[in-house]
matplotlib code that plots the C-alpha trace (Angstrom):
import matplotlib.pyplot as plt

x = [130.9, 129.5, 129.1, 126.6, 124.2, 121.7, 123.0, 121.8, 123.2, 121.9, 124.3, 127.1, 125.1, 124.3, 127.9, 128.8, 126.0, 126.9, 130.5, 130.4, 128.1, 129.6, 130.8, 134.5, 137.8, 141.4, 144.0, 146.2, 146.4, 144.0, 141.0, 137.8, 136.2, 133.2, 131.6, 128.5, 125.2, 126.2, 128.1, 131.2, 134.2, 135.2, 136.4, 139.6, 139.2, 141.3, 143.0, 146.3, 149.3, 152.6, 155.0, 157.6, 155.5, 152.3, 149.2, 146.8, 143.9, 140.5, 139.1, 136.1, 133.7, 131.2, 129.2, 129.5, 127.9, 127.3, 124.6, 125.2, 123.4, 123.1, 122.5, 126.0, 127.3, 129.9, 129.6, 133.3, 134.1, 131.3, 133.5, 135.9, 133.1, 133.3, 130.0, 130.6, 130.1, 126.8, 123.3, 124.1, 120.6, 117.3, 116.2, 114.4, 110.6, 109.6, 107.1, 108.2, 108.3, 110.5, 112.8, 113.3, 114.0, 116.1, 119.6, 119.7, 116.9, 118.3, 120.2, 123.8, 127.1, 129.0, 127.5, 126.3, 128.5, 128.3, 124.6, 123.5, 122.4, 121.0, 117.5, 117.6, 118.4, 115.1, 112.8, 115.4, 116.2, 112.5, 111.5, 114.4, 113.5, 109.9, 110.9, 113.4, 110.8, 108.7, 111.6, 112.4, 108.8, 108.9, 112.2, 110.7, 107.6, 109.6, 112.8, 114.3, 117.6, 119.4, 121.8, 119.4, 116.5, 118.3, 121.8, 121.4, 118.2, 119.7, 122.8, 120.7, 118.8, 121.9, 123.6, 120.9, 121.0, 124.8, 125.2, 122.8, 123.6, 127.2, 127.0, 125.6, 127.8, 130.8, 129.7, 129.3, 132.9, 134.4, 131.8, 130.1, 127.4, 124.9, 122.0, 123.5, 124.1, 120.6, 119.1, 121.2, 120.4, 116.7, 116.5, 119.3, 116.9, 114.7, 117.7, 118.9, 115.3, 115.4, 118.8, 117.6, 114.5, 116.7, 119.2, 116.6, 114.5, 113.9, 112.8, 116.1, 118.0, 116.4, 117.1, 120.9, 120.8, 119.1, 121.9, 124.5, 122.6, 121.8, 123.5, 124.9, 127.0, 130.2, 130.1, 129.9, 132.9, 135.1, 133.8, 130.2, 130.9, 132.6, 129.6, 127.2, 129.4, 130.2, 126.5, 125.5, 128.3, 127.3, 123.7, 124.2, 125.7, 122.5, 120.0, 117.9, 118.0, 116.8, 113.4, 111.0, 111.5, 115.3, 115.3, 113.4, 116.0, 118.8, 117.3, 117.1, 120.7, 121.7, 119.8, 121.3, 124.9, 124.4, 123.3, 126.1, 128.8, 127.8, 127.5, 131.0, 132.5, 130.7, 131.9, 135.5, 135.2, 133.5, 136.0, 138.9, 137.3, 136.5, 140.1, 142.0, 145.2, 145.8, 149.4, 150.6, 154.2, 156.5, 158.7, 155.9, 156.2, 159.9, 161.1, 158.0, 159.0, 158.0, 155.4, 153.7, 153.8, 152.1, 149.4, 148.8, 148.5, 146.3, 144.0, 144.0, 142.9, 140.1, 139.0, 138.7, 142.2, 142.5, 146.0, 147.6, 150.9, 153.4, 156.0, 154.1, 151.0, 148.7, 148.9, 146.2, 147.2, 144.6, 144.3, 144.1, 147.0, 149.3, 149.1, 149.2, 152.1, 154.2, 153.9, 154.8, 157.8, 159.2, 157.9, 160.7, 158.2, 157.7, 154.7, 153.0, 153.8, 152.2, 149.1, 148.5, 149.3, 146.9, 144.2, 144.7, 144.5, 141.5, 139.5, 135.8, 136.1, 134.2, 131.0, 128.4, 131.1, 132.1, 132.4, 132.9, 129.3, 129.0, 132.0, 130.5, 127.2, 128.8, 130.8, 127.7, 125.5, 128.2, 128.5, 124.7, 124.7, 127.4, 125.4, 122.2, 124.1, 125.5, 129.1, 131.0, 132.2, 132.3, 135.8, 134.4, 131.8, 134.5, 136.8, 134.1, 134.8, 138.6, 141.6, 142.9, 141.5, 141.6, 144.4, 146.4, 146.0, 147.1, 150.0, 151.2, 150.9, 152.8, 155.6, 155.9, 155.6, 158.5, 160.5, 159.8, 160.0, 163.8, 164.2, 161.6, 163.3, 166.6, 164.9, 163.8, 167.3, 168.8, 166.4, 167.4, 171.1, 170.7, 168.5, 170.8, 173.8, 171.8, 171.3, 167.6, 166.3, 163.7, 166.2, 165.7, 162.0, 161.0, 157.3, 154.8, 155.1, 158.8, 159.4, 158.2, 160.3, 163.5, 163.1, 163.0, 166.1, 167.9, 166.9, 168.2, 171.5, 171.9, 171.0, 171.3, 167.8, 165.4, 162.0, 160.8, 163.8, 162.9, 159.4, 160.5, 161.6, 158.2, 155.6, 152.3, 152.2, 155.6, 154.8, 151.6, 153.5, 156.1, 153.4, 151.6, 154.9, 155.5, 152.0, 152.7, 156.0, 154.9, 151.2, 151.1, 148.5, 148.3, 146.6, 145.4, 143.7, 140.0, 139.0, 135.6, 134.3, 132.7, 131.2, 133.3, 132.5, 135.4, 137.5, 140.6, 139.4, 141.1, 139.6, 141.6, 141.0, 142.9, 143.6, 145.0, 148.0, 145.7, 144.4, 140.9, 139.5, 139.3, 138.6, 138.3, 139.1, 138.8, 141.6, 140.9, 144.3, 144.1, 143.1, 139.9, 139.3, 136.1, 134.2, 136.4, 137.3, 141.0, 143.1, 143.3, 141.2, 140.2, 136.6, 134.6, 132.2, 131.3, 132.4, 133.1, 130.0, 128.8, 125.2, 125.2, 126.6, 125.1, 125.1, 124.8, 128.4, 131.2, 131.1, 130.5, 133.9, 135.0, 135.3, 137.2, 138.0, 141.2, 141.0, 144.0, 144.5, 147.9, 149.1, 147.4, 149.2, 150.3, 150.3, 152.0, 153.7, 152.2, 151.4, 154.9, 154.7, 156.6, 158.0, 155.3, 152.6, 154.2, 154.0, 150.3, 149.5, 151.2, 149.3, 145.9, 146.7, 147.4, 143.9, 142.6, 144.5, 143.0, 139.6, 140.3, 142.4, 140.1, 139.2, 136.4, 133.1, 130.9, 130.0, 129.7, 133.3, 134.9, 137.8, 138.0, 134.7, 134.6, 138.2, 138.8, 139.5, 142.8, 144.1, 142.8, 145.7, 148.1, 148.2, 148.3, 151.2, 152.9, 152.9, 154.6, 157.8, 158.3, 158.9, 162.3, 163.1, 165.9, 164.5, 161.0, 162.0, 164.6, 161.9, 159.6, 162.0, 162.6, 162.9, 159.7, 161.5, 164.9, 164.1, 167.2, 167.1, 167.3, 171.0, 172.1, 173.5, 170.1, 168.4, 170.9, 170.1, 166.4, 167.0, 169.1, 166.5, 163.8, 164.3, 164.7, 162.7, 161.1, 160.6, 158.7, 156.4, 155.7, 154.9, 152.5, 150.4, 150.6, 149.2, 146.2, 145.5, 145.9, 143.6, 141.0, 141.0, 141.0, 138.0, 136.0, 137.1, 137.4, 136.1, 132.8, 130.8, 129.6, 132.1, 134.6, 137.3, 136.7, 137.7, 140.5, 141.7, 141.9, 143.9, 146.4, 146.7, 147.3, 149.8, 152.0, 153.1, 152.9, 154.1, 157.5, 156.1, 152.7, 149.7, 148.8, 146.2, 143.9, 144.6, 141.3, 142.7, 139.9, 137.4, 139.0, 139.7, 137.4, 138.8, 137.0, 134.1, 133.1, 134.7, 135.1, 138.1, 136.3, 138.1, 140.1, 142.8, 145.3, 144.7, 147.3, 150.0, 148.6, 148.5, 151.9, 153.3, 151.6, 152.7, 156.3, 156.6, 154.9, 157.4, 160.2, 159.2, 160.4, 163.5, 164.2, 163.7, 166.0, 164.6, 167.1, 166.1, 163.4, 162.3, 162.0, 160.2, 157.6, 157.1, 156.7, 154.4, 152.3, 152.0, 151.0, 148.4, 146.9, 146.6, 146.6, 144.9, 142.8, 141.1, 139.3, 137.2, 136.5, 139.2, 140.4, 143.3, 145.7, 145.1, 145.6, 148.9, 150.2, 149.3, 151.5, 154.3, 154.4, 154.3, 152.5, 153.5, 156.5, 157.1, 160.9, 160.6, 158.7, 161.2, 164.0, 162.5, 162.0, 165.5, 164.1, 165.0, 168.0, 166.0, 163.2, 165.4, 166.9, 163.5]
y = [114.3, 111.8, 114.5, 116.4, 113.5, 112.2, 109.0, 106.3, 105.3, 101.8, 101.2, 100.5, 97.8, 96.3, 96.5, 94.5, 92.0, 91.5, 91.6, 89.3, 87.0, 87.0, 84.3, 85.0, 84.3, 83.9, 81.5, 81.3, 83.8, 85.4, 87.3, 88.0, 91.2, 93.1, 94.0, 95.7, 94.5, 91.8, 88.7, 88.9, 87.1, 84.3, 82.4, 81.4, 79.4, 81.6, 83.0, 84.7, 82.8, 83.9, 81.0, 81.8, 83.6, 83.1, 84.2, 87.0, 86.2, 87.6, 88.4, 86.3, 87.3, 84.6, 86.0, 88.9, 88.2, 85.0, 84.6, 81.8, 80.0, 76.4, 74.0, 72.6, 72.8, 70.2, 68.7, 68.3, 71.9, 73.9, 75.3, 76.9, 78.6, 82.3, 84.0, 86.5, 83.8, 82.3, 83.8, 86.4, 86.8, 85.2, 82.5, 83.4, 83.1, 80.4, 77.6, 75.1, 72.2, 74.2, 75.2, 71.7, 70.3, 73.1, 73.9, 77.2, 78.5, 77.3, 79.4, 78.1, 78.8, 78.0, 77.4, 73.8, 73.2, 69.5, 69.1, 71.8, 70.2, 71.4, 70.4, 73.0, 75.9, 76.7, 76.5, 78.0, 81.1, 81.7, 81.5, 83.8, 86.4, 86.4, 87.1, 89.8, 91.5, 91.9, 93.2, 95.7, 96.9, 97.3, 99.3, 101.6, 102.1, 103.1, 104.5, 107.6, 109.3, 107.8, 104.9, 102.7, 103.3, 103.1, 101.6, 98.9, 97.3, 97.6, 95.8, 93.0, 92.5, 92.5, 90.1, 87.4, 87.4, 87.4, 84.6, 82.2, 83.1, 83.1, 79.6, 78.1, 80.2, 79.0, 75.4, 76.0, 77.0, 74.1, 71.4, 72.0, 69.8, 70.1, 70.0, 72.8, 74.9, 74.4, 75.4, 78.5, 79.5, 79.2, 81.4, 83.8, 86.2, 86.4, 87.2, 89.9, 91.4, 91.8, 93.3, 95.9, 96.5, 97.2, 99.3, 101.5, 102.3, 106.1, 106.1, 104.6, 106.9, 110.0, 108.9, 108.6, 112.0, 113.4, 112.0, 113.8, 117.1, 116.9, 119.0, 115.8, 115.1, 116.7, 114.7, 111.3, 109.0, 108.7, 105.2, 106.3, 109.1, 106.7, 104.4, 107.2, 108.8, 105.5, 104.6, 107.9, 107.6, 104.0, 105.1, 106.4, 103.0, 101.2, 103.2, 104.8, 108.2, 106.9, 107.5, 104.6, 103.5, 103.8, 102.0, 99.1, 98.9, 99.1, 96.3, 94.1, 94.7, 93.8, 90.6, 89.6, 90.5, 88.3, 85.4, 85.9, 86.2, 83.0, 81.2, 82.5, 81.0, 77.7, 77.4, 77.9, 75.3, 72.8, 73.4, 72.9, 69.7, 68.4, 68.3, 65.1, 63.9, 60.2, 59.1, 55.5, 55.9, 57.2, 58.7, 61.2, 62.7, 62.6, 65.3, 65.5, 65.2, 62.4, 64.5, 65.4, 61.7, 60.7, 63.3, 62.3, 58.6, 59.5, 61.4, 58.3, 56.2, 58.6, 58.3, 54.5, 53.4, 51.4, 50.0, 53.4, 54.1, 56.9, 54.5, 52.7, 54.9, 55.5, 59.2, 61.8, 65.4, 68.1, 71.8, 72.2, 74.4, 71.8, 69.5, 72.3, 74.1, 71.0, 70.1, 73.7, 73.8, 70.3, 68.2, 67.7, 66.6, 69.9, 68.5, 67.7, 71.2, 72.8, 70.6, 71.4, 75.1, 75.5, 73.7, 76.1, 79.3, 78.1, 77.0, 77.8, 79.2, 76.6, 74.5, 74.8, 76.2, 79.1, 82.3, 84.7, 85.8, 86.0, 88.4, 90.6, 90.7, 91.5, 94.4, 95.7, 95.6, 97.2, 100.0, 100.4, 100.5, 103.2, 105.3, 105.0, 106.2, 109.2, 107.9, 107.7, 104.1, 101.3, 102.2, 105.5, 103.5, 101.3, 104.1, 105.9, 103.7, 103.3, 105.2, 105.7, 107.6, 106.3, 108.7, 107.7, 104.0, 104.3, 106.5, 103.9, 101.0, 103.0, 103.8, 100.2, 99.0, 101.3, 100.0, 96.4, 96.3, 96.2, 93.8, 91.5, 91.6, 90.7, 87.8, 86.4, 86.9, 85.0, 82.1, 82.0, 82.0, 79.4, 77.0, 77.3, 76.4, 73.4, 72.2, 73.0, 72.8, 75.5, 78.0, 80.5, 80.1, 80.0, 80.5, 80.4, 76.7, 76.9, 79.9, 78.2, 75.1, 76.9, 79.5, 76.7, 75.1, 78.5, 79.2, 75.8, 76.4, 80.0, 79.5, 75.8, 75.6, 72.9, 73.8, 70.2, 69.1, 71.8, 70.3, 67.9, 71.0, 72.6, 70.2, 71.8, 71.2, 72.8, 75.7, 76.4, 76.1, 78.6, 81.0, 80.9, 81.5, 84.6, 85.9, 85.5, 87.3, 90.3, 90.6, 89.0, 86.4, 82.6, 80.3, 76.9, 74.0, 73.8, 70.9, 69.5, 72.9, 73.7, 71.6, 71.4, 70.7, 68.2, 66.1, 67.8, 71.2, 72.4, 74.8, 77.2, 79.6, 82.9, 84.1, 87.4, 87.6, 86.9, 83.7, 85.0, 84.0, 86.9, 85.1, 81.8, 80.5, 77.5, 76.3, 74.2, 73.5, 70.9, 70.7, 68.8, 69.4, 67.5, 69.8, 72.8, 75.9, 76.5, 79.2, 80.5, 83.0, 84.3, 84.7, 86.2, 83.9, 86.4, 89.9, 91.5, 93.5, 95.4, 95.4, 91.6, 91.1, 88.1, 89.7, 93.4, 94.1, 92.2, 92.4, 89.3, 87.7, 87.4, 84.1, 83.6, 80.9, 80.4, 78.2, 77.0, 74.4, 72.9, 69.4, 67.0, 64.4, 61.4, 58.1, 58.5, 61.7, 65.0, 67.8, 68.9, 72.4, 74.4, 77.7, 79.5, 77.6, 78.7, 82.3, 81.7, 80.5, 83.6, 85.8, 84.4, 84.5, 88.3, 88.8, 86.7, 88.7, 92.0, 90.4, 88.7, 91.3, 94.3, 96.3, 98.1, 97.4, 99.0, 95.9, 97.7, 98.9, 96.1, 94.0, 94.1, 95.8, 99.3, 99.3, 100.7, 97.8, 98.9, 98.9, 95.6, 93.6, 95.4, 93.0, 89.9, 91.1, 92.4, 88.9, 87.4, 89.4, 87.3, 84.2, 85.7, 86.6, 84.3, 83.5, 82.9, 80.7, 78.7, 78.0, 76.7, 74.8, 71.5, 68.2, 66.3, 63.0, 63.9, 67.3, 68.7, 72.5, 74.0, 74.6, 78.2, 78.3, 77.3, 80.1, 82.6, 81.3, 81.6, 85.2, 85.9, 84.3, 86.5, 89.0, 86.3, 87.4, 90.1, 92.2, 89.4, 88.8, 92.5, 92.9, 90.0, 91.6, 95.0, 93.3, 91.9, 95.3, 97.3, 94.9, 95.1, 99.0, 99.0, 96.7, 98.8, 102.2, 102.4, 99.1, 99.4, 96.1, 95.2, 97.4, 96.1, 95.4, 92.2, 91.5, 89.4, 92.2, 94.4, 91.6, 91.5, 95.3, 95.6, 92.8, 94.6, 96.9, 94.5, 91.1, 90.3, 87.3, 88.1, 85.9, 83.1, 84.2, 81.6, 82.6, 82.9, 83.7, 86.1, 83.3, 82.2, 85.6, 85.1, 88.0, 90.5, 88.6, 86.4, 88.2, 91.7, 93.0, 94.5, 97.7, 97.0, 94.5, 97.3, 97.1, 94.3, 96.6, 99.6, 97.7, 96.2, 99.7, 100.0, 96.6, 96.9, 100.3, 99.0, 96.1, 98.5, 100.0, 96.7, 96.8, 100.3, 99.1, 96.1, 92.7, 91.1, 93.5, 91.5, 94.3, 96.7, 94.1, 93.6, 97.3, 97.9, 94.8, 96.2, 99.5, 97.6, 95.7, 98.8, 100.6, 98.5, 95.5, 97.1, 100.1, 98.3, 100.5, 103.0, 105.4, 106.2, 103.8, 106.6, 108.1, 104.6, 104.1, 107.6, 106.8, 103.6, 104.8, 108.5, 109.6, 108.9, 105.7, 105.6, 103.0, 102.9, 99.8, 97.9, 98.7, 97.9, 94.5, 93.7, 94.7, 97.3, 100.5, 101.5, 100.6, 102.8, 105.7, 105.8, 105.3]
z = [117.4, 119.8, 122.5, 120.4, 120.2, 122.6, 124.1, 126.3, 129.7, 129.9, 127.1, 129.5, 131.2, 127.9, 126.9, 129.9, 129.4, 125.8, 126.5, 129.1, 127.4, 124.0, 121.9, 121.8, 120.1, 119.9, 118.8, 121.5, 124.0, 126.0, 126.9, 126.0, 126.9, 126.2, 123.0, 122.1, 121.6, 119.1, 119.8, 121.8, 122.0, 123.9, 121.1, 121.3, 118.3, 116.7, 113.9, 113.3, 114.0, 115.4, 115.6, 118.2, 120.6, 122.4, 120.5, 121.0, 123.0, 123.5, 126.8, 127.3, 129.9, 129.6, 132.3, 134.6, 137.8, 139.4, 141.9, 144.1, 146.6, 147.6, 144.7, 144.7, 148.2, 149.0, 152.4, 152.7, 151.8, 153.3, 156.0, 153.5, 151.5, 152.3, 153.2, 150.4, 147.8, 148.9, 148.7, 146.0, 145.1, 145.9, 143.7, 140.5, 141.1, 138.7, 138.7, 141.3, 138.9, 136.5, 139.4, 140.5, 137.0, 135.5, 137.0, 135.1, 137.4, 140.7, 143.2, 143.4, 145.1, 142.0, 138.5, 138.0, 135.0, 135.6, 135.1, 132.7, 129.4, 126.1, 127.1, 129.9, 127.6, 125.9, 129.0, 131.3, 129.2, 128.4, 132.0, 133.0, 130.3, 131.4, 134.9, 134.0, 131.8, 134.9, 136.9, 134.2, 134.1, 137.9, 137.6, 135.0, 137.1, 140.2, 138.8, 140.4, 139.6, 142.6, 143.0, 145.0, 142.7, 139.4, 139.3, 141.9, 140.5, 137.0, 138.0, 139.5, 136.3, 134.2, 136.7, 136.4, 132.6, 132.4, 134.9, 133.3, 129.7, 130.5, 131.8, 128.7, 126.4, 128.3, 127.9, 124.2, 124.0, 126.0, 125.6, 122.3, 120.8, 118.0, 120.6, 122.6, 119.5, 118.3, 121.7, 122.0, 118.4, 119.0, 122.1, 121.2, 119.3, 122.4, 124.6, 122.2, 122.1, 125.8, 125.8, 123.2, 125.3, 128.3, 126.4, 124.8, 127.9, 127.8, 131.4, 132.5, 130.2, 131.5, 135.1, 134.3, 132.6, 135.7, 138.0, 135.8, 136.0, 139.7, 142.4, 143.9, 140.8, 142.0, 145.2, 143.5, 143.6, 140.6, 140.0, 140.0, 137.7, 135.3, 135.4, 134.6, 131.9, 130.2, 130.2, 128.7, 126.1, 125.3, 124.9, 121.4, 120.5, 121.6, 119.6, 122.3, 120.7, 117.3, 115.8, 116.0, 112.4, 112.6, 116.0, 114.5, 111.7, 114.3, 116.3, 113.2, 112.5, 116.0, 115.8, 112.5, 113.7, 116.7, 114.5, 111.9, 114.5, 116.2, 112.8, 111.8, 115.0, 114.5, 111.0, 112.1, 114.7, 112.4, 109.6, 112.1, 113.4, 109.9, 108.6, 109.4, 107.7, 108.3, 108.0, 108.0, 106.8, 109.4, 106.7, 106.0, 109.4, 109.9, 112.2, 114.4, 118.0, 120.2, 122.0, 118.7, 117.6, 120.8, 120.4, 116.8, 117.8, 120.7, 118.2, 116.0, 118.9, 119.7, 116.0, 116.2, 115.3, 118.5, 117.8, 117.0, 118.8, 118.7, 117.4, 114.7, 114.0, 112.3, 113.1, 112.6, 112.0, 112.6, 112.3, 116.1, 117.3, 118.9, 115.9, 113.2, 114.8, 115.3, 111.6, 110.5, 112.7, 112.6, 109.7, 107.1, 104.6, 102.7, 100.9, 104.2, 105.5, 102.3, 102.6, 106.2, 105.7, 102.8, 104.7, 107.6, 105.6, 103.7, 106.7, 106.6, 103.0, 101.0, 101.0, 103.7, 106.1, 103.8, 105.9, 102.9, 102.5, 106.3, 106.4, 103.7, 105.5, 108.8, 107.4, 105.5, 108.6, 110.8, 108.3, 108.2, 112.0, 112.1, 109.6, 111.6, 114.7, 112.8, 112.3, 109.1, 109.6, 112.1, 113.3, 114.6, 116.6, 118.0, 118.9, 120.8, 123.8, 123.4, 124.7, 121.1, 118.2, 114.6, 113.9, 117.0, 116.3, 112.7, 113.8, 116.3, 113.8, 111.2, 113.6, 114.6, 111.0, 110.0, 112.9, 112.0, 108.2, 107.7, 110.5, 109.0, 105.6, 107.2, 109.0, 105.7, 104.2, 107.2, 106.6, 102.9, 103.7, 106.4, 104.5, 101.5, 103.6, 104.8, 101.2, 101.1, 97.5, 98.3, 99.7, 96.9, 97.0, 100.6, 101.2, 104.0, 104.8, 104.9, 107.3, 110.5, 109.8, 108.8, 111.5, 114.1, 112.6, 112.6, 116.2, 117.2, 115.4, 116.5, 120.1, 120.4, 121.7, 120.7, 122.0, 122.0, 124.1, 126.6, 127.2, 130.0, 132.0, 131.7, 133.2, 133.9, 137.7, 138.1, 135.9, 137.9, 141.2, 139.9, 138.7, 142.0, 143.9, 141.7, 142.5, 146.2, 145.9, 144.0, 144.9, 148.4, 147.6, 148.2, 145.7, 146.9, 145.2, 145.9, 143.7, 144.8, 146.0, 142.6, 139.9, 136.7, 133.0, 132.5, 134.8, 133.7, 135.0, 138.2, 140.7, 142.9, 145.8, 146.0, 149.6, 150.9, 153.3, 156.3, 154.7, 153.8, 150.4, 148.0, 144.7, 142.9, 139.4, 137.2, 134.9, 131.8, 130.3, 127.6, 124.0, 123.2, 119.4, 119.3, 121.6, 122.6, 120.8, 120.0, 121.5, 125.1, 127.0, 130.4, 131.2, 134.0, 135.8, 138.6, 139.3, 142.6, 143.6, 146.6, 145.3, 145.2, 148.6, 150.3, 153.8, 153.0, 154.1, 152.4, 148.6, 146.5, 145.5, 141.9, 140.1, 136.8, 134.4, 132.4, 129.3, 127.3, 124.6, 125.3, 124.7, 127.1, 129.2, 127.1, 128.9, 132.3, 131.4, 132.7, 130.2, 129.0, 127.7, 125.1, 126.3, 124.2, 126.2, 129.4, 128.1, 127.3, 130.8, 132.3, 129.9, 130.8, 134.5, 134.1, 132.8, 135.7, 138.3, 137.1, 137.5, 140.9, 142.7, 142.0, 145.1, 143.2, 144.8, 142.2, 140.1, 136.8, 136.9, 138.9, 137.6, 133.8, 133.4, 132.2, 131.2, 127.7, 125.4, 124.2, 127.8, 128.9, 127.7, 129.9, 132.9, 130.6, 128.5, 131.6, 133.1, 130.1, 130.9, 134.1, 131.9, 131.2, 134.8, 136.0, 139.4, 138.1, 135.2, 137.1, 139.8, 137.1, 134.9, 136.6, 134.8, 135.4, 136.1, 137.6, 139.2, 137.4, 137.0, 133.5, 132.9, 133.3, 129.7, 128.3, 130.3, 128.8, 125.3, 125.9, 127.0, 123.9, 121.6, 123.0, 120.1, 117.5, 114.5, 116.5, 113.4, 111.7, 114.6, 115.1, 111.5, 111.6, 114.3, 112.6, 109.4, 111.4, 113.0, 109.8, 107.9, 110.6, 110.5, 106.7, 106.5, 109.1, 107.9, 104.1, 102.7, 100.9, 100.9, 97.5, 95.6, 93.1, 95.7, 97.6, 101.2, 99.8, 97.6, 100.7, 102.4, 99.5, 99.4, 103.1, 103.0, 100.4, 103.3, 106.1, 104.8, 103.4, 101.6, 100.0, 100.9, 98.5, 96.0, 97.4, 101.1, 103.0, 106.4, 106.9, 107.0, 110.3, 111.7, 114.7, 116.7, 114.5, 113.1, 116.1, 119.0, 120.4, 118.4, 115.4, 114.6, 117.8, 117.0, 117.2, 121.0, 121.3, 120.2, 122.1, 125.3, 124.6, 124.9, 128.3, 129.5, 128.5, 130.2, 133.3, 133.5, 133.1, 136.5, 138.0, 135.9, 137.1, 140.7, 140.2, 139.4, 141.9, 144.7, 146.4, 148.6, 145.7, 143.6, 146.4, 146.8, 143.1, 142.9, 145.7, 143.8, 140.6, 142.5, 144.2, 140.8, 137.7, 139.3, 142.0, 140.4, 137.6, 135.3, 138.1, 136.8, 133.3, 132.3, 131.5, 135.0, 136.5, 134.5, 135.6, 139.2, 138.9, 136.8, 137.7, 134.1, 130.8, 128.9, 126.5, 123.7, 124.5, 126.7, 124.1, 121.4, 123.7, 124.7, 121.0, 120.0, 117.7, 119.5, 117.4, 114.2, 115.3, 116.2, 112.7, 111.1]

ax = plt.figure().add_subplot(projection="3d")
ax.plot(x, y, z, "-o")
ax.set_aspect("equal")
plt.show()
């Protein structure tokens, strides 16, 4: 269907810009990627919750190319700055006074995160857009169907916008303020207007079509063909082929979707920040571990209770992930668990922060957009740029649902029996605020593992050392601290340099590990700061080096103790690092398909989910798990219990993700905005087949589902399960080679690096997977890892 329509090539560039600049999402695990012309996703403020595992993340590319020069050179580190990082592009020609005063318009080596303020946004973005409009006019005047006369200048235009907008969008996610919000909201329509102008340029579109039709087409590299083809395919999604009146309507829809998406995310963040539960009687929080009490007291101090202490309180419970999860898993006070749970599932569903009408309008506009483009629904729009089809995605979800259902039902029976044996009055009436608590008690009993007691073995510095050692072993890279080389937005942020086996820098990344509820979105994500690019080479030879940021929201240090992590937080860091590796270890020099760019969305979680598997590898885990005070290694028997507990409640966790994915597809495929059935009716209906315990009638989880309403996962949440099949199968290659065979692991790791991590979007993901694995993917490894293989076979 899409092939029969005229489409617009510049779409891919816009996709990257929007993707990379989006606003984001997640709750706890990872990445942010690219979206379309409306808001994207970097949100890690997230949504769905999966207790005993790390959470899904969105890929956040806050910017896609960074042009660097000399604003923030450090005199003490200049010698270590690689030539491929500096002088990425000449400074934007602006009024000298504006240039001097506004860091957004300066040339820089690394983004000046430390000095950018809300007051710089309006004049900076407007000056930038004015300049880019002139550049676009010049491109249209001189465009020819050749790489130097079309793609290269187009990438430079896109790069400047994504770098600058990405900088302020990232700051909004990690250092939010009313002033910054207001400034971004004011200039955002102007930014979207330029993007639409760029994406709907008939002159640029015709030039791309001419490249595809030229005699030189067969001789183009695979990566260049992918760029042209993806841009042409994306064209239809950007409205270039529409008549003038329909294109005007399309543009209005895009502007409104951008605004609504941003407002949705802000409401979730504000609703999360707004809730505070002050507790003065320690009996009310009995069961909470010392770490959680310390965090609650620390929060109280920050709110003006200067005498608050972990021992005597007062304590403040919030809906931020570390606080919320601790209550749900450990608080013996069932009434407290119920109160906090109800607050969480009704976030942003009332008053001025109510997202209900915003959701309805987003779904209505997405459907209108799909109809304008000639599609039946928005899911078809989404699938136009995915590996899967609607039918294949639904088929996978149903297969996994069937495999998970009986196991999930048994999980609930196990909780009922266990809680009854423990004398729980609620044993015969377990509900949502009970499952996390009793599941944790059952896990402790069954495997003799208390996650809180394991925290001292997982200090952040030791975890990062172990993670970097693993990367050296399997990928042949060295990661070194480079604090002071680049400006940061918070003193807790760390900066690292990635070097190859010869000691040459090949990438950089920021790491922002701790929760800051007052200004930082929840969840975890990886974001692109700058992509590898030949076009933006500072010296005309070596490509510009990639830069990433990893953002988490784990428990901060308390007093003199380092950040002590749960095992789930360890998994989350490994997950985000997997995303970062694909961005940083790319060998693709074509900037538009380097790293995570140009990779179909349902394949982008492969490296991140792949890295999580190493958390269960004995040598890796034992290298990480050292007591922060004594240096004692994690006992072998505890490791074996962690391994055994890996499949604990696997059916329940699988089913939860399937529920989110199925609900997402249902809302974007069959739901009719304004009809008799509400979005909450759809949620209840989908839950009948995907939840053992139905949602509460007043459940408004959708009002916090940032992945699909403020991020890039609309009609794409299934991607987590799709990519999980790929990642499990990829890890099974290491299992087949022998995880204890160091030589085989290094050889397989080299192959993984040279294919999955190196090729970027320059080759179709299925081809890349086959090149690594030697065959097409199979779900067998995923089902085996989850302990569901035999269940699925019978199903």
